[in-house]
N, C-alpha and C positions, 0 to 999 in steps of 0.2 A: 716530454710527452706532446708538447703543442706542435714541435717540428715534426715528429712523426704523426700526427693527426693531420698536418698541412700536407706531409709528403702523400699520404694514402688518398688524401682528397685529390691531389694533383695527378695520382696515377689512376684514379676511377674516373676522374674527369677526361683524361686522356684517352683511356679503353672506351668511353663513350663516344667521344667527339672523332677520334683518327679513323675508325671503320668507314665514315663517309668519304674522306678524302682518299682513303686506299681504294675504297671503291670505284672512285672516279678516275683514279689513275689508272688502275687494273682495265678498267673498260676502255681506255685509249689503247693500252698495251695490247688487248685482246684484240681489238678492231685492226690494229696495225699488222698482227699476226695473221689475220684472216686476209687481209689485203695483199701481204705476200703469199699465200697460199692460191688465191686467185690468179696469181701470175705463173703458176704451174700449168704447164699445157696438158697434164695428165691428170689433173683435179680442177673439177668445176664446184663453185659454191653456187648451190640452187638457191639455199635460203638461209638466213642469218637472223638470229634474234638474241639481244642482249637485255636482260632486265634485272633492276637491282632495286634494294632498297637501303635502309643505313647499314645494316650489318651484313646483308647476305645478296646473293643474286643467282642469276641463271643464264648460261650462255647455250643456245640452241643451234646447231649448225647441221645443214643437210648439205653433205657432198656427194657429188657424182665422180666415180673413181675409173678411170680406163683400165680395163683388163687385158687389151691386145688380143681378146677372143672374138672372131668374126661372129659366132652365133649369140654372144653377150657382151657387146663392145663397151658397156659401162655397167657399175653396180652401184645403186645409192646406199649411203651410210648416214644415219642421223644420229649424231654426237651430243648427249646432253650433258653438261658440266654444272654440277651444283657447287655453289662457291659461297664461302664464308671469309668475312674479311677481318683483320687483324686489329690491334698488334698482338694479341695472343690467340692462339689456336690450339685446339686439341687434336693431336695426330696419334698414329699408332705407337708412339714412344712416349706419350703423355703430353702435358702442357709444352708449347713450344712458341717462342716468340717468333712471328711469322706475319708476313702482311696478307697473305692469301693461301687458303686451302681449298683445293678442287677435287670432288669426287666425281668420277666419268662414268654413264651408262650409255648403250648405244642400242639402235634398232635398226634393222635391215628389211624394208618394205618388201624386198623378194620374197621374204619368208612370212609375208602377212597371213597366208593360209596356214601356216603352221607357227604360231606365235611360242608354242613350248621350244622350238630351236633357239629363239633369241633369249627366251627366259633362262634356258640352261646356259647358255654362253655368259651372260649377265652374272649367273649365280658362281660359275667358275672363273671368271676373269675380273679381278679387281684392279682397277687403274685410279691413283690418286697423285696430286701434285702438291708443292708447297712452294710457294715465293718467299724467300727469306728476306730479311731486312737487308742483306746486302746485294740483294738483286739477283741470287741465284735461284734458278727455277728448277727443282728436282721432282722427277715423275717416277713413281714407284708402281712396277707392274708386277703382278702376283696372279698364279693360276693354280687353282685346286687340283687335287688328284681326282680323276673319275674313270669308270669301266665302261665299256660298251660291250654287252655280251648278244651274240647272236647265235643261230642255230648251229653254224659251222665254223665260227671265228670268235675269238675274244680278243678285245683291246684293252690294254691297261695304259692309261696316260698319267705319267708322275707329274707331281707339282713342280712349279719353277717360281723364281723370285729374282727380281731385278731392279737396280735403281739407276738412272741416269741424271746427270746435272748438267745443265746449261748455265755457264758463268761467262758473262760477255760473249766473246765468238769461240769459247772451247767448251766442248762438250765430252763429257767422261762419263764412265759408268762401268757395271758389270752385270751380266744376267746368266744365271744358273737354272737350267732346266734338268731334272733328275732322270729325263728319258722316258722311254715307252717300251713296250714289247705288245708283239701280235702272235697270236697262235692260233692255227686251225688249218685243216685239209693239207696234213704233213708239211706245212711249212712254219717256221718260225723266225722272227725278226725281233733283235732286241737293240736298243741304243741306251747304253748307259751314260752318265752325267755328261751333260754338255755345257760348256762355259764359254761365253762371249765378253771380251773387253773391248773398251774403246776409250781411245784418248787423241781427240782430233781438235784442232783450231782452224777455224774458216778463215781463209786468205783471200777468196774472191767469191762473188756472187751472193746468194741469199741462200740460207738453210732450208727455206719452205718452198722457194721458187723453182726448184729443179734444175738450177745452174750452178749450185754450190760446188767450191773446190776446196779441199780442207788438207791439212798435213798432220802428221803424227801416227801413232800406232794403233793397231787393231789386231785382235786374235780370236781364233776359235778351236776348242780343242774338245775332243771327244774321248773318254776313258776307254769305250770298247764299242764296236759295231759288230753285229754278227748276223748271218743270215744262212738259213738251213733248210734245204727242199730234199725231204726223204724221199720223194717220188723219183726224181732223178739223181740223187746223190749229189746234187751241187751245194757246195758251202763255202762261205767266207767269213773270217774273223779278222779285224783290224784291232790293235791293241794301241792306246795312248796315241791318237792320231790328232795332228793339230795343223793350223793354218795361220801364218803370222804375216803381218803386212806393215809397212813402213812408207810414208810418204813424205818429202821433203822438198823444199823449194829454193831455186838458186836463179839469179838475172830471170825472173819472169816464167820460169820453165820449172817442170815438175819432174821428180824422180820418183819412181816406185819400186818395192822390191818386196817379193812374195815368197814365203819359204814355207814349204809343206815338208811335213816328216811323220812318221808312224814307227814305233819300236818295233812291232811284229805283224806281220801280214800272213794269214794261213789261208789257202785256196786249193781245194782239190787234194789235201794232203801233201801240199808243197808248201814251205814255209821260208820267208825271207825275213831279214831283221834290217834296222837302221836304213830305212826307205827315207831318202831325201830329194828334194827338187827346190832349186833356188833360181827364180826368174826376176831379171832386173831389167826394167823399161826405163830409160834415161831421156833427158832433154825433151819433155812433151810441152808444147806450147799451151799454158793455161787459158787462153782466151779461146784456143781453137777446142780445148776440152769442154769449156761452158758452151759453145756453139753445138758440139757433138752432143752433150747432154740435153740441150734444149730440142735438138731435131731428133733425138730418139724418142721423145715424149710423142711425136707426131706418128709414131708408126702404130697401126691398127692391127697388128697380127697376120692381115693378108699380104704377104709379099708381091702379089701380083695386082693389088689395088693402085688405082691413080694417085692416091695420097702417100702411100708408102714409095713408089717410084719418084714422086717428086720430091719427098724427103731425101732419098738417096741422092737424087741428082744434085740437090742443095749442098750434100757433103763434100762432093769433089772440091770447089775451092777452099774448104776448110781442112781437107786432106793436105791439099798442096801446101797451105799455109803452116801445117805440121811439119812438113819436109824441110822447112826453110832453117829449121835448128838441128838437122841432123840426127833425129831421133834414133835410139839404138835398143835393140831387144836382145838380150843376153840370157841364156841358160847357164849359170854361173857353176850349176852342180846338178847332175840326175845320177844318182848312185843308189846302190842296194846291195846287201850283202848276204849272199846264199850260201848254201852249205859247202860249195865248190870255191868259195872266194868272192870277191868284189867286183861289181860291174859299174863302169863308171863314164860317163860322157860329159861333154859340154860344148856350147855353141854360141855363135853371135852373129846377129843379123843387122845390116844397116842399108839404107836407100839412097843413092844417088840422085838427088833432085834434078841435077842436069839431064838425066837420060830419061826423064818422065815427060811425055806428052799428054797434057792434060785432056786431049781429045780421044787419046787412046789408052783406055784403063790397063790394057794388056802389056803396056811399055813398063808397067811398074816391075812385071818380072826380070826384064832385063836389066832393069836398075838396081836390083838386088844385089848385095855383097854378102855372102855367107862363109863363116868357117867353122868347123866343127871336127871333133875328134872323140874317139871311145876306145874303151878297152875293157876285157873280161876274159873269166876262165873258159878254157876249150871244153873243159869237162861239164860245164852247165849246159852247153848246146849239144853235147852228144847225148846227154840224158832225154832230151828232148827229141832226139832222133833226127838231129839235123846234121850229122857228120858228112853225109854225100853233099849235101849244098855248101857246107863250109869248106870242104876240100876243093870243091869247084871254084869258089871265089878266090880261095888262096891261089889257085893256078892261074887264074886270071889277074892276079895281082891287086885285087880288091880289098883283099884282107892280108894282114901280115900275121904270121904264126911265128911265136919264138917261146920255146921251152913251155908249152902248155897254155900260153897266153895270146890271145887273139886281140888285134887292135886294127883301128883304121884313121885315116885324117881324111876330110873332105873340104871343098871350097867350091863357092859358085860365085862368078864375077863376069859381067858383061855378058850374060847368056850362056857362059860355059861352065859345065860342071866338070870338076876334078877329083878323082878318088884315089889316095895313094900317089898323087901326082899324075894319075892316068887319066886322060882326056876321055870324058864319056860323052857318046853322040846323043842328041835331044831330038 
């Protein structure tokens, strides 16, 4: 009994003393994060205040975010984080052993004359974070369902829920949005559940500074997307569409593979299935990627502005450095299945740096090496009314026809284009 009493006393004492040490450590962590954000060219920290007492605190940060829109180059956002310090916090799952719990709200000075807009956003968007004893920082984002009803249009925004965890240099998480529907004026748009997944590990740069480079996987999937315009009879529906990405590193170079797919696409009463696109980009210089990321933050949305022109000019040496490692872009698969059969093609592009003149950007064209081929059923093109054009290309030797199948090969090297080994004038 005495041991239990001593143990309880120690636990209570710890719960009373530890919050002060936790608060002090988290303040340093938070200030370091803000310092990293300040290095991001697209975000300016206009004001920052961190106050705390023994058990709780508050961080108020005013950010000026670049929009790249000439008419409104920046938008201010005031983020307020209400903090409680552990060792025990109350979360949506109940009591939890955690160091810090945060609940965020925000204000947008742009809407100062319409405070109901910001109030509604805060009511429908819930952001909370928890810092665990293991140092994992988890953020939960939840949006509630709401409707917007106007005279000629109704909008239904469905709820969403996601949670992302930063553990060391690895960010993982999943976000699921139930979608939306818009109806009115003879038009209808619907997006059914969208899922976003992420598992990325930082290998260069800073996660908050705008020059981050990471490796790992990410994916976005949509169960159904549909649009219908009764006025002109246009409609499109896509079932089970997804985009998957994977990045990997070797010898200070980055490889990226993007895969797109859809089970079924229907448009204007035409249907195709098994749509696939696989794009691979290889041998990208990581330091050059970081430089490109930093430079892109300097663009202000006006391509003719002096700042944009200077930023583009500064990218030329970076682009040349990128060519040092023989980067390659490959369309490994581009295919779709029609009612008449499968259409498929692929292509590969690289650039010979020795043929590029840094003072003549157009020299890049002559330095390109391209190889491509494709094939598909003739009946598919016939139904589109393209038979006369196809027959003309066959007669010129630009397309090969064999037992109802059309195919071609193409290459481009040293400024010369060949189709089916036939040199084409440029």
